[in-house]
C-alpha positions in Angstrom: 130.2 253.4 -152.7 132.1 254.9 -155.6 134.9 253.0 -157.3 138.4 254.6 -157.4 137.9 255.6 -161.1 134.6 257.2 -160.2 136.1 259.1 -157.3 138.9 260.3 -159.6 136.6 261.0 -162.5 138.6 258.7 -164.8 137.1 258.3 -168.3 139.7 256.1 -170.0 139.7 252.3 -169.3 141.0 250.0 -168.3 142.2 252.0 -165.3 145.3 250.3 -163.7 147.4 251.0 -160.7 150.8 249.3 -160.3 153.1 248.9 -157.3 156.8 249.9 -157.3 157.7 246.5 -158.9 155.3 247.0 -161.8 152.7 244.5 -160.5 149.1 245.4 -161.0 147.5 246.0 -157.6 144.2 247.6 -158.8 142.4 247.5 -162.1 139.0 248.7 -163.1 136.9 248.5 -166.3 134.4 250.8 -167.9 131.5 248.8 -166.5 132.6 249.3 -162.9 134.2 245.9 -162.4 137.3 246.2 -160.3 140.0 243.9 -158.9 142.4 244.5 -156.0 145.6 242.4 -155.5 148.5 242.3 -153.1 151.8 240.7 -153.9 154.7 239.2 -151.8 157.5 239.1 -154.4 156.1 237.0 -157.3 153.3 235.5 -155.2 149.8 236.9 -155.1 148.7 236.9 -151.5 145.4 238.8 -151.7 142.7 239.0 -154.3 139.3 240.7 -154.1 136.9 241.7 -156.9 133.7 243.6 -157.2 131.7 240.3 -157.6 132.6 239.5 -154.0 135.3 236.9 -154.7 138.0 237.0 -152.1 141.2 235.0 -151.5 143.4 236.1 -148.6 146.7 234.4 -148.1 148.4 237.3 -146.3 150.5 236.3 -143.3 148.4 236.5 -140.1 149.5 238.3 -137.0 149.8 236.5 -133.7 146.6 238.2 -132.6 144.7 237.1 -135.7 146.0 233.5 -135.1 144.7 233.6 -131.6 141.3 234.9 -132.7 141.0 232.2 -135.4 141.9 229.5 -132.8 139.4 230.7 -130.3 136.7 231.0 -132.9 137.5 227.4 -134.3 137.2 226.1 -130.7 133.8 227.8 -130.2 135.2 230.0 -127.5 134.9 233.3 -129.3 131.4 234.2 -130.7 130.6 237.6 -132.2 133.8 239.0 -130.8 133.0 237.9 -127.3 135.0 235.3 -125.3 132.6 232.7 -123.8 133.3 231.8 -120.2 132.7 228.3 -118.8 
């Protein structure tokens, strides 16, 4: 899959995208290494990079909380609810 800079045919690096508050939400370097970020005010709540590192502290929806609970209890496997 092509990076954002490759899709846009960017030739000058680093390539940086900022949100409306001036915080960097995407950056990419000449070698293809990229980083995505999401912010909640001054707190970084999401981080992902092209090496596969991922930190996700975004607020979860009630549905995601239920899925996490069912999975932790062993009642949800591969997206299927197990019946007793």
